[in-house]
MDTraj code that builds the backbone (N, CA, C; nanometers):
import mdtraj as md
import numpy as np

residues = "MET LEU ILE LYS ASN LEU PHE ASN SER SER LEU GLN SER GLN VAL SER LEU ALA GLY LEU LEU LEU SER VAL GLY ILE ALA THR ILE SER ALA THR PRO THR LEU ALA SER SER VAL LYS PRO VAL SER SER SER PRO THR VAL ALA THR ALA THR ILE SER GLY ALA ASP ARG PRO ALA ALA THR GLN LYS GLN LEU ARG ASP GLY THR TYR LEU PHE GLY GLN THR SER LYS PRO ASN GLN VAL GLY GLN GLU TYR VAL VAL PHE GLU ALA ARG GLY GLY LYS VAL ARG GLY ALA VAL TYR MET PRO SER SER GLU PHE SER CYS PHE TYR GLY THR ALA LYS ASN ASN GLN MET ASP LEU VAL VAL VAL ASP PRO TYR ASP GLN SER THR SER SER TYR ALA ILE GLY LEU GLU ARG ASN SER LEU VAL ALA GLY GLN ASN SER VAL GLY LEU GLN GLY TYR GLN PRO ILE SER ARG ILE THR ALA ASN ASP LYS ARG ILE LEU ASN ALA CYS GLY ASN LYS".split()
xyz = np.array([
    [1.2912, -0.7292, -1.0428],
    [1.3292, -0.7555, -1.2326],
    [1.1632, -0.7616, -1.2883],
    [1.0909, -0.8671, -1.2112],
    [0.9409, -0.8490, -1.2683],
    [0.8792, -0.7715, -1.2688],
    [0.9015, -0.6684, -1.2145],
    [0.8552, -0.5105, -1.1709],
    [0.9068, -0.4285, -1.3133],
    [1.0316, -0.4385, -1.3454],
    [1.0967, -0.3616, -1.4498],
    [1.0169, -0.4280, -1.5649],
    [1.0288, -0.5657, -1.5692],
    [0.9880, -0.5886, -1.6790],
    [0.8419, -0.5477, -1.7546],
    [0.7492, -0.5769, -1.6200],
    [0.6095, -0.5490, -1.6675],
    [0.5788, -0.4018, -1.6720],
    [0.6576, -0.2445, -1.6089],
    [0.6388, -0.1399, -1.6756],
    [0.7076, -0.1236, -1.8179],
    [0.7996, -0.1637, -1.8430],
    [0.8854, -0.2026, -1.9701],
    [0.7964, -0.2258, -2.0773],
    [0.6956, -0.2873, -2.0721],
    [0.6124, -0.3883, -2.1731],
    [0.4734, -0.2927, -2.1744],
    [0.4433, -0.1942, -2.0888],
    [0.3445, -0.0912, -2.1103],
    [0.3349, -0.0522, -1.9728],
    [0.4112, 0.1271, -1.9907],
    [0.4290, 0.2354, -1.9076],
    [0.2338, 0.2738, -1.8622],
    [0.1523, 0.2115, -1.9259],
    [0.0642, 0.2748, -1.9398],
    [-0.0348, 0.2104, -1.8902],
    [-0.0033, 0.0736, -1.7868],
    [-0.0412, -0.0397, -1.7561],
    [-0.1021, 0.0546, -1.5683],
    [-0.1859, -0.0230, -1.5500],
    [-0.2570, 0.0342, -1.4128],
    [-0.2324, -0.1150, -1.2800],
    [-0.1583, -0.1244, -1.2339],
    [-0.1729, -0.2392, -1.1553],
    [-0.1054, -0.1514, -1.0248],
    [-0.1975, -0.2792, -0.9589],
    [-0.2060, -0.2801, -0.7793],
    [-0.0855, -0.2760, -0.7285],
    [-0.0448, -0.1916, -0.5925],
    [0.0675, -0.2081, -0.5447],
    [0.1338, -0.3638, -0.5163],
    [0.0202, -0.4694, -0.4330],
    [0.0352, -0.5632, -0.4021],
    [0.0856, -0.6761, -0.4933],
    [-0.0043, -0.5984, -0.6212],
    [0.0218, -0.7182, -0.6961],
    [0.1321, -0.7259, -0.7972],
    [0.2082, -0.5312, -0.7869],
    [0.3467, -0.5644, -0.8164],
    [0.4652, -0.6173, -0.7443],
    [0.4171, -0.5963, -0.5980],
    [0.5213, -0.6304, -0.5040],
    [0.5095, -0.7725, -0.4624],
    [0.4222, -0.8641, -0.4882],
    [0.3932, -0.9968, -0.4069],
    [0.3796, -1.0680, -0.5630],
    [0.3779, -1.0528, -0.6727],
    [0.3562, -1.1014, -0.8139],
    [0.4766, -1.2957, -0.8046],
    [0.5865, -1.2959, -0.7508],
    [0.6328, -1.3868, -0.7170],
    [0.5916, -1.4856, -0.6254],
    [0.5597, -1.4126, -0.5024],
    [0.4756, -1.5303, -0.4038],
    [0.3161, -1.5611, -0.4435],
    [0.2782, -1.4988, -0.5465],
    [0.1484, -1.5135, -0.6043],
    [0.1389, -1.6491, -0.6695],
    [0.2670, -1.6821, -0.7501],
    [0.2745, -1.7504, -0.8261],
    [0.2920, -1.8743, -0.7502],
    [0.3508, -1.8903, -0.6903],
    [0.3996, -2.0005, -0.5663],
    [0.2611, -2.0317, -0.5136],
    [0.1602, -1.9840, -0.5445],
    [0.0017, -2.0287, -0.4533],
    [-0.1121, -2.0534, -0.5601],
    [-0.0488, -1.9992, -0.7191],
    [-0.1235, -2.0453, -0.8199],
    [-0.2357, -1.9692, -0.8430],
    [-0.1981, -1.8381, -0.7886],
    [-0.2994, -1.7412, -0.7856],
    [-0.2763, -1.5903, -0.8858],
    [-0.3118, -1.5165, -0.9619],
    [-0.2954, -1.4530, -1.0213],
    [-0.3405, -1.2798, -0.9827],
    [-0.2169, -1.1755, -0.9456],
    [-0.2553, -1.0438, -0.9442],
    [-0.3483, -1.0055, -0.9453],
    [-0.4611, -0.9464, -0.8982],
    [-0.5518, -0.8387, -0.9300],
    [-0.5557, -0.6954, -1.0017],
    [-0.6051, -0.6725, -1.0777],
    [-0.5301, -0.4827, -1.1495],
    [-0.6588, -0.4332, -1.0389],
    [-0.5833, -0.3127, -1.0493],
    [-0.6535, -0.2237, -0.9632],
    [-0.6467, -0.0983, -1.0199],
    [-0.7105, 0.0322, -0.9978],
    [-0.6833, 0.1564, -1.0692],
    [-0.6010, 0.2208, -1.0039],
    [-0.5574, 0.1721, -0.8932],
    [-0.5115, 0.2885, -0.7785],
    [-0.3290, 0.3326, -0.7717],
    [-0.2685, 0.2722, -0.8740],
    [-0.1292, 0.2584, -0.9106],
    [-0.0845, 0.2891, -1.0193],
    [-0.0238, 0.4044, -1.0399],
    [-0.0035, 0.4808, -1.2055],
    [0.1449, 0.5291, -1.2113],
    [0.2503, 0.4659, -1.2927],
    [0.3402, 0.5454, -1.2975],
    [0.3727, 0.6899, -1.2458],
    [0.4864, 0.7724, -1.1986],
    [0.4733, 0.9069, -1.1666],
    [0.6196, 0.9436, -1.2638],
    [0.6817, 0.8808, -1.3141],
    [0.8068, 0.9059, -1.3887],
    [0.8397, 0.7995, -1.4751],
    [0.9279, 0.8620, -1.5657],
    [0.9632, 0.7605, -1.6751],
    [1.0799, 0.6305, -1.6228],
    [1.0826, 0.6437, -1.4971],
    [1.1665, 0.5501, -1.4141],
    [1.0538, 0.3971, -1.4149],
    [1.1042, 0.2982, -1.3948],
    [1.0133, 0.2101, -1.4446],
    [1.0016, 0.1227, -1.2776],
    [1.0464, 0.1476, -1.1984],
    [0.9646, 0.0612, -1.0785],
    [0.9272, 0.1753, -0.9921],
    [0.8738, 0.3268, -1.0375],
    [0.8443, 0.4312, -0.9206],
    [0.6875, 0.4311, -0.9847],
    [0.6290, 0.4254, -0.8861],
    [0.4640, 0.4272, -0.9109],
    [0.3588, 0.5065, -0.7721],
    [0.2445, 0.5382, -0.8389],
    [0.1811, 0.6583, -0.7152],
    [0.0322, 0.6423, -0.7802],
    [-0.0165, 0.6631, -0.6333],
    [-0.1745, 0.6839, -0.6876],
    [-0.2256, 0.8099, -0.6746],
    [-0.3347, 0.8177, -0.7924],
    [-0.3702, 0.9576, -0.8007],
    [-0.4149, 0.9799, -0.6309],
    [-0.4177, 1.1440, -0.6377],
    [-0.4502, 1.1670, -0.4802],
    [-0.5715, 1.2720, -0.5107],
    [-0.6375, 1.1941, -0.3826],
    [-0.7820, 1.2451, -0.3786],
    [-0.7781, 1.3529, -0.2957],
    [-0.8008, 1.4539, -0.3748],
    [-0.8336, 1.6109, -0.2761],
    [-0.7209, 1.7051, -0.3080],
    [-0.6158, 1.6574, -0.3985],
    [-0.4763, 1.7255, -0.4183],
    [-0.5016, 1.8802, -0.4026],
    [-0.5948, 1.9192, -0.4761],
    [-0.6389, 2.0461, -0.5106],
    [-0.7037, 2.1220, -0.4110],
    [-0.7364, 2.0711, -0.2980],
    [-0.7846, 2.1578, -0.1573],
    [-0.6590, 2.2152, -0.1137],
    [-0.6884, 2.3252, -0.0287],
    [-0.5830, 2.4371, 0.0232],
    [-0.5198, 2.2934, 0.1434],
    [-0.3583, 2.3293, 0.1290],
    [-0.2907, 2.2364, 0.2370],
    [-0.3366, 2.2552, 0.3636],
    [-0.4251, 2.3582, 0.4580],
    [-0.4833, 2.3367, 0.5651],
    [-0.5768, 2.2035, 0.5776],
    [-0.6569, 2.2052, 0.4565],
    [-0.7632, 2.1036, 0.4731],
    [-0.7293, 1.9431, 0.3991],
    [-0.6046, 1.9480, 0.3849],
    [-0.5750, 1.7817, 0.3467],
    [-0.5222, 1.7645, 0.4740],
    [-0.5866, 1.6150, 0.4343],
    [-0.6025, 1.5395, 0.5939],
    [-0.4740, 1.4600, 0.5925],
    [-0.4424, 1.4379, 0.6921],
    [-0.3066, 1.3789, 0.7376],
    [-0.3089, 1.2578, 0.8448],
    [-0.2704, 1.1291, 0.8249],
    [-0.2500, 1.0275, 0.9091],
    [-0.2480, 1.0519, 1.0651],
    [-0.3086, 1.0041, 1.1441],
    [-0.2682, 1.0118, 1.2939],
    [-0.2044, 0.9179, 1.3137],
    [-0.1192, 0.9328, 1.4392],
    [-0.0425, 0.7901, 1.4730],
    [-0.1508, 0.6994, 1.5109],
    [-0.1027, 0.5555, 1.4874],
    [-0.1478, 0.4241, 1.4762],
    [-0.1411, 0.3484, 1.4004],
    [-0.2006, 0.2235, 1.4495],
    [-0.2032, 0.1049, 1.3285],
    [-0.3117, 0.1009, 1.2001],
    [-0.3136, 0.0519, 1.1398],
    [-0.3737, 0.0453, 1.0198],
    [-0.3909, -0.0472, 0.9397],
    [-0.4795, -0.1065, 0.8854],
    [-0.4965, -0.2262, 0.8073],
    [-0.6330, -0.1395, 0.7135],
    [-0.5726, -0.2001, 0.5702],
    [-0.6836, -0.1886, 0.5060],
    [-0.6444, -0.2908, 0.3908],
    [-0.7655, -0.3397, 0.3375],
    [-0.7943, -0.4732, 0.2051],
    [-0.8339, -0.4074, 0.0975],
    [-0.8524, -0.5126, -0.0016],
    [-0.8951, -0.4671, -0.1191],
    [-1.0504, -0.5123, -0.1177],
    [-1.0803, -0.5934, -0.0190],
    [-1.1916, -0.6084, 0.0595],
    [-1.2218, -0.5697, 0.2074],
    [-1.3494, -0.5463, 0.2448],
    [-1.3632, -0.5093, 0.4160],
    [-1.3147, -0.6421, 0.4575],
    [-1.3182, -0.7474, 0.4220],
    [-1.3425, -0.8695, 0.5021],
    [-1.1683, -0.9114, 0.5084],
    [-1.1529, -0.9637, 0.6512],
    [-0.9657, -0.9850, 0.6659],
    [-0.9496, -1.1263, 0.6322],
    [-0.8256, -1.1650, 0.5772],
    [-0.7959, -1.2896, 0.5730],
    [-0.8678, -1.3376, 0.4483],
    [-0.9002, -1.2777, 0.2789],
    [-0.9553, -1.3591, 0.1886],
    [-0.8386, -1.3526, 0.1140],
    [-0.8299, -1.5068, 0.0588],
    [-0.7162, -1.5559, -0.0327],
    [-0.7502, -1.4905, -0.1322],
    [-0.6586, -1.4218, -0.2132],
    [-0.6412, -1.3685, -0.3373],
    [-0.6669, -1.2016, -0.3238],
    [-0.6944, -1.1558, -0.2377],
    [-0.6854, -1.0293, -0.2153],
    [-0.5781, -0.9510, -0.1387],
    [-0.5400, -0.8321, -0.1149],
    [-0.4240, -0.7467, -0.1035],
    [-0.4507, -0.6732, 0.0024],
    [-0.3468, -0.7013, 0.0748],
    [-0.4091, -0.6281, 0.2372],
    [-0.2417, -0.5278, 0.2796],
    [-0.2617, -0.4117, 0.3321],
    [-0.1672, -0.3253, 0.3489],
    [-0.1742, -0.3029, 0.4846],
    [-0.0755, -0.3588, 0.6149],
    [-0.1175, -0.3133, 0.7086],
    [0.0348, -0.2115, 0.7574],
    [0.0075, -0.1034, 0.8365],
    [0.1347, -0.0256, 0.8833],
    [0.1010, 0.0502, 1.0068],
    [0.2121, 0.0930, 1.0469],
    [0.1900, 0.2016, 1.1406],
    [0.2402, 0.3369, 1.1158],
    [0.1489, 0.4331, 1.1760],
    [0.2195, 0.5729, 1.1783],
    [0.2328, 0.6380, 1.2776],
    [0.3751, 0.7011, 1.2789],
    [0.3885, 0.7790, 1.4200],
    [0.4829, 0.8880, 1.3820],
    [0.4140, 1.0559, 1.3914],
    [0.5171, 1.1168, 1.3920],
    [0.5152, 1.1801, 1.2195],
    [0.4675, 1.1341, 1.1193],
    [0.4440, 1.1386, 0.9491],
    [0.5295, 1.0310, 0.9404],
    [0.5803, 0.9312, 1.0242],
    [0.6515, 0.8466, 0.9178],
    [0.6172, 0.7069, 0.9384],
    [0.5686, 0.6282, 0.8599],
    [0.5293, 0.4436, 0.8139],
    [0.5692, 0.4029, 0.7827],
    [0.5553, 0.2598, 0.8976],
    [0.6367, 0.1304, 0.8533],
    [0.5135, -0.0015, 0.8553],
    [0.5358, -0.0768, 0.7529],
    [0.4212, -0.1555, 0.7540],
    [0.4767, -0.2573, 0.6230],
    [0.3601, -0.3241, 0.5615],
    [0.3960, -0.4576, 0.5034],
    [0.2338, -0.4465, 0.3886],
    [0.2735, -0.5178, 0.2795],
    [0.2061, -0.5182, 0.1947],
    [0.1898, -0.6942, 0.1758],
    [0.0857, -0.7424, 0.1777],
    [0.0719, -0.8707, 0.1718],
    [-0.0803, -0.9266, 0.1059],
    [-0.0575, -1.1008, 0.0606],
    [-0.1878, -1.1448, 0.0259],
    [-0.1845, -1.2634, 0.1462],
    [-0.2886, -1.2780, 0.1782],
    [-0.2986, -1.4305, 0.3071],
    [-0.2303, -1.5464, 0.2017],
    [-0.1680, -1.6495, 0.2713],
    [-0.1149, -1.7380, 0.2217],
    [-0.0337, -1.7348, 0.1596],
    [0.0902, -1.5954, 0.1478],
    [0.1979, -1.5851, 0.0639],
    [0.2824, -1.5193, 0.1787],
    [0.3994, -1.4716, 0.0992],
    [0.5269, -1.3494, 0.1704],
    [0.4505, -1.2519, 0.1806],
    [0.5409, -1.1351, 0.2518],
    [0.4684, -1.0077, 0.2510],
    [0.5991, -0.9388, 0.1707],
    [0.5886, -0.8060, 0.1479],
    [0.6993, -0.7037, 0.1718],
    [0.6714, -0.5773, 0.2173],
    [0.8101, -0.5381, 0.3174],
    [0.7895, -0.4871, 0.3966],
    [0.8457, -0.3516, 0.3127],
    [0.7538, -0.2039, 0.4171],
    [0.8309, -0.0788, 0.3725],
    [0.7995, 0.0257, 0.4836],
    [0.8423, 0.1201, 0.4266],
    [0.8855, 0.2400, 0.5227],
    [0.9131, 0.3666, 0.4544],
    [0.8698, 0.4871, 0.5272],
    [0.8608, 0.6089, 0.4545],
    [0.7944, 0.6946, 0.5215],
    [0.7233, 0.7752, 0.4406],
    [0.6461, 0.9187, 0.5272],
    [0.5117, 0.9482, 0.4694],
    [0.4124, 0.9727, 0.5638],
    [0.2780, 1.0592, 0.5188],
    [0.2657, 1.1741, 0.5206],
    [0.2594, 1.2320, 0.4177],
    [0.2547, 1.3937, 0.3895],
    [0.2021, 1.4206, 0.2625],
    [0.1393, 1.5306, 0.2325],
    [0.0641, 1.5930, 0.1732],
    [-0.0230, 1.5075, 0.0647],
    [-0.1133, 1.4435, 0.0962],
    [-0.2342, 1.3658, 0.0728],
    [-0.1683, 1.2119, 0.0521],
    [-0.0388, 1.1982, 0.0940],
    [-0.0022, 1.0598, 0.0182],
    [0.0985, 1.0205, 0.0995],
    [0.1547, 0.8644, 0.0805],
    [0.2214, 0.8161, 0.1171],
    [0.3523, 0.7735, 0.0377],
    [0.5270, 0.8272, 0.1103],
    [0.6018, 0.7524, 0.0365],
    [0.6515, 0.6858, 0.0885],
    [0.6696, 0.5720, -0.0158],
    [0.7430, 0.4541, 0.0556],
    [0.8237, 0.3960, -0.0424],
    [0.9428, 0.2976, 0.0579],
    [1.0391, 0.2656, 0.0106],
    [1.0006, 0.0855, 0.0131],
    [0.9563, 0.0535, -0.0556],
    [0.9470, -0.1029, -0.0646],
    [1.0348, -0.1890, -0.0249],
    [1.0578, -0.2707, 0.0079],
    [1.1950, -0.3771, 0.0400],
    [1.1454, -0.4985, -0.0259],
    [1.2274, -0.5955, -0.1014],
    [1.1962, -0.6705, -0.2059],
    [1.2561, -0.8251, -0.0778],
    [1.1542, -0.9004, -0.0537],
    [1.1600, -0.9914, 0.0398],
    [1.3088, -1.0901, -0.0055],
    [1.3139, -1.1241, -0.1120],
    [1.4035, -1.2349, -0.1691],
    [1.5403, -1.1344, -0.1919],
    [1.5714, -1.0087, -0.2275],
    [1.7118, -0.9931, -0.2294],
    [1.7472, -0.8693, -0.1615],
    [1.6101, -0.8301, -0.1038],
    [1.6398, -0.7013, -0.0327],
    [1.6487, -0.5714, -0.0954],
    [1.6316, -0.5546, -0.2184],
    [1.6656, -0.4429, -0.3188],
    [1.5361, -0.3613, -0.2712],
    [1.5248, -0.2354, -0.3044],
    [1.4045, -0.1650, -0.2607],
    [1.3652, -0.1233, -0.3727],
    [1.2552, -0.0507, -0.3847],
    [1.1592, 0.0336, -0.4643],
    [1.0959, 0.1091, -0.4340],
    [1.1089, 0.2838, -0.4820],
    [0.9972, 0.3651, -0.4371],
    [0.8375, 0.3711, -0.4927],
    [0.7738, 0.3929, -0.4093],
    [0.6163, 0.4259, -0.4291],
    [0.5470, 0.5007, -0.3597],
    [0.4406, 0.5436, -0.4115],
    [0.3377, 0.6808, -0.3421],
    [0.2235, 0.5856, -0.3618],
    [0.1421, 0.5925, -0.2830],
    [-0.0135, 0.5615, -0.2479],
    [-0.0888, 0.6871, -0.1871],
    [-0.1664, 0.6858, -0.2430],
    [-0.2574, 0.8218, -0.1797],
    [-0.3402, 0.8254, -0.0875],
    [-0.3714, 0.9096, -0.0284],
    [-0.4433, 0.8732, 0.0889],
    [-0.5892, 0.9731, 0.0561],
    [-0.7219, 0.9208, 0.1197],
    [-0.8167, 0.9608, 0.0642],
    [-0.8699, 1.0283, 0.1909],
    [-0.9676, 1.1643, 0.2040],
    [-1.0150, 1.1722, 0.3053],
    [-1.1565, 1.1338, 0.3019],
    [-1.1780, 1.0680, 0.4261],
    [-1.3127, 1.0184, 0.4608],
    [-1.4127, 1.0850, 0.5406],
    [-1.5188, 1.1350, 0.5519],
    [-1.6450, 1.2062, 0.5830],
    [-1.7566, 1.1178, 0.6134],
    [-1.7444, 0.9955, 0.6896],
    [-1.8378, 0.9200, 0.7459],
    [-1.9462, 0.9412, 0.8129],
    [-1.9317, 0.9899, 0.9054],
    [-2.0256, 1.0388, 1.0278],
    [-1.9817, 1.2066, 1.0181],
    [-2.0913, 1.2861, 1.0662],
    [-2.1072, 1.4321, 1.1043],
    [-1.9727, 1.4551, 1.2128],
    [-1.8567, 1.5544, 1.1493],
    [-1.7661, 1.5524, 1.2849],
    [-1.6993, 1.4561, 1.3334],
    [-1.6936, 1.3481, 1.2442],
    [-1.5277, 1.2150, 1.2336],
    [-1.4856, 1.2179, 1.0818],
    [-1.3851, 1.2763, 1.0679],
    [-1.3215, 1.2776, 0.9455],
    [-1.2010, 1.1553, 0.9754],
    [-1.2281, 1.1062, 0.8420],
    [-1.0675, 0.9670, 0.8824],
    [-1.0191, 0.9503, 0.7120],
    [-0.9056, 0.9295, 0.7302],
    [-0.8306, 0.8991, 0.6033],
    [-0.8114, 0.7772, 0.5796],
    [-0.8194, 0.7188, 0.4533],
    [-0.8489, 0.6239, 0.3694],
    [-0.7462, 0.5883, 0.2655],
    [-0.6817, 0.4999, 0.2380],
    [-0.5848, 0.4523, 0.1550],
    [-0.6742, 0.4104, 0.0145],
    [-0.6275, 0.5138, -0.1060],
    [-0.6655, 0.4635, -0.2076],
    [-0.6642, 0.3278, -0.2795],
    [-0.7602, 0.3306, -0.2742],
    [-0.8075, 0.1304, -0.3750],
    [-0.8012, 0.0378, -0.2488],
    [-0.8368, 0.0622, -0.1347],
    [-0.8211, -0.0198, -0.0544],
    [-0.9354, 0.0488, 0.0674],
    [-1.0070, -0.0707, 0.1288],
    [-1.0829, -0.0168, 0.2190],
    [-1.0304, -0.0553, 0.3645],
    [-1.0703, 0.0148, 0.4819],
    [-1.0612, 0.0297, 0.6188],
    [-1.0816, -0.1169, 0.6469],
    [-1.0173, -0.1627, 0.7563],
    [-1.0647, -0.2761, 0.8124],
    [-1.0316, -0.2698, 0.9765],
    [-1.1276, -0.2519, 1.0380],
    [-1.1075, -0.1930, 1.2100],
    [-1.0305, -0.3287, 1.3095],
    [-1.0537, -0.4631, 1.2455],
    [-1.0059, -0.5309, 1.3398],
    [-0.8647, -0.6069, 1.2860],
    [-0.7732, -0.5543, 1.3755],
    [-0.6079, -0.6562, 1.3600],
    [-0.5503, -0.7567, 1.3757],
    [-0.5533, -0.8563, 1.3243],
    [-0.5489, -1.0122, 1.3571],
    [-0.3985, -1.0172, 1.4407],
    [-0.4016, -1.1327, 1.4831],
    [-0.2685, -1.1612, 1.5325],
    [-0.1343, -1.1687, 1.4345],
    [-0.2268, -1.2571, 1.3201],
    [-0.1193, -1.2503, 1.1981],
    [-0.0771, -1.1324, 1.1493],
    [-0.1339, -0.9996, 1.1397],
    [-0.1113, -0.8410, 1.0783],
    [-0.0487, -0.8115, 1.1847],
    [-0.0450, -0.8351, 1.3101],
    [0.0745, -0.7706, 1.4215],
    [0.1673, -0.8470, 1.4144],
    [0.1636, -1.0090, 1.3797],
    [0.3161, -1.0777, 1.3567],
    [0.4289, -1.0056, 1.2188],
    [0.3138, -0.9899, 1.1126],
    [0.3748, -0.9309, 0.9782],
    [0.4352, -0.7948, 1.0403],
    [0.3774, -0.7167, 1.1200],
    [0.4279, -0.5521, 1.1292],
    [0.5113, -0.5774, 1.2044],
    [0.5005, -0.6539, 1.3413],
    [0.6542, -0.6833, 1.3950],
    [0.7831, -0.7580, 1.3226],
    [0.7607, -0.8076, 1.2203],
    [0.8655, -0.8981, 1.1478],
    [0.9325, -0.7428, 1.0468],
    [0.7908, -0.6444, 1.0203],
    [0.8676, -0.5542, 0.9142],
    [0.9638, -0.4234, 1.0155],
    [0.9071, -0.4292, 1.1585],
    [0.9634, -0.3596, 1.2456],
    [1.1038, -0.3766, 1.2556],
    [1.1682, -0.5170, 1.2411],
    [1.3113, -0.5888, 1.2704],
    [1.3524, -0.5760, 1.1954],
    [1.3856, -0.5243, 1.0608],
    [1.4006, -0.5110, 0.9642],
    [1.4780, -0.3947, 0.9566],
])
top = md.Topology()
chain = top.add_chain()
for i, resn in enumerate(residues, 1):
    res = top.add_residue(resn, chain, resSeq=i)
    for name in ("N", "CA", "C"):
        top.add_atom(name, md.element.get_by_symbol(name[0]), res)
traj = md.Trajectory(xyz[None], top)
């Protein structure tokens, strides 16, 4: 309901994925969601948002896809910072499952696919189990010659996945 009200009041608003999903939990810890430019509405549907896709004009052969593995991204490169958004997920065979969360708050699980330089996600509300569709862009990162990696638009990669990240990920795998 809060997500629909947010987009109905201003379809041009740009709000981060976790800010949309965790606004109820954030209120419980008296923090305010941060705004980011990475998520934008993709249609007139008030609950669908997407990130601008970096490299979308590249030929399909050069578009970077997610390798199988476990990933952690945050609005900051430091883990466990209160008030910062984090996305933890597993990618297997083009499918993804994971969670978006803020430390000291609840989390929202998601599942979906990674293809065409984006992740198409179905996000499950932790309270009423309703679902919303989102897409978030994948970025091609070439940090070292010969090493290409994929980034999550609007987030920084974090290499160390904590026990809490694994706990959240496992909880989402059981839903």
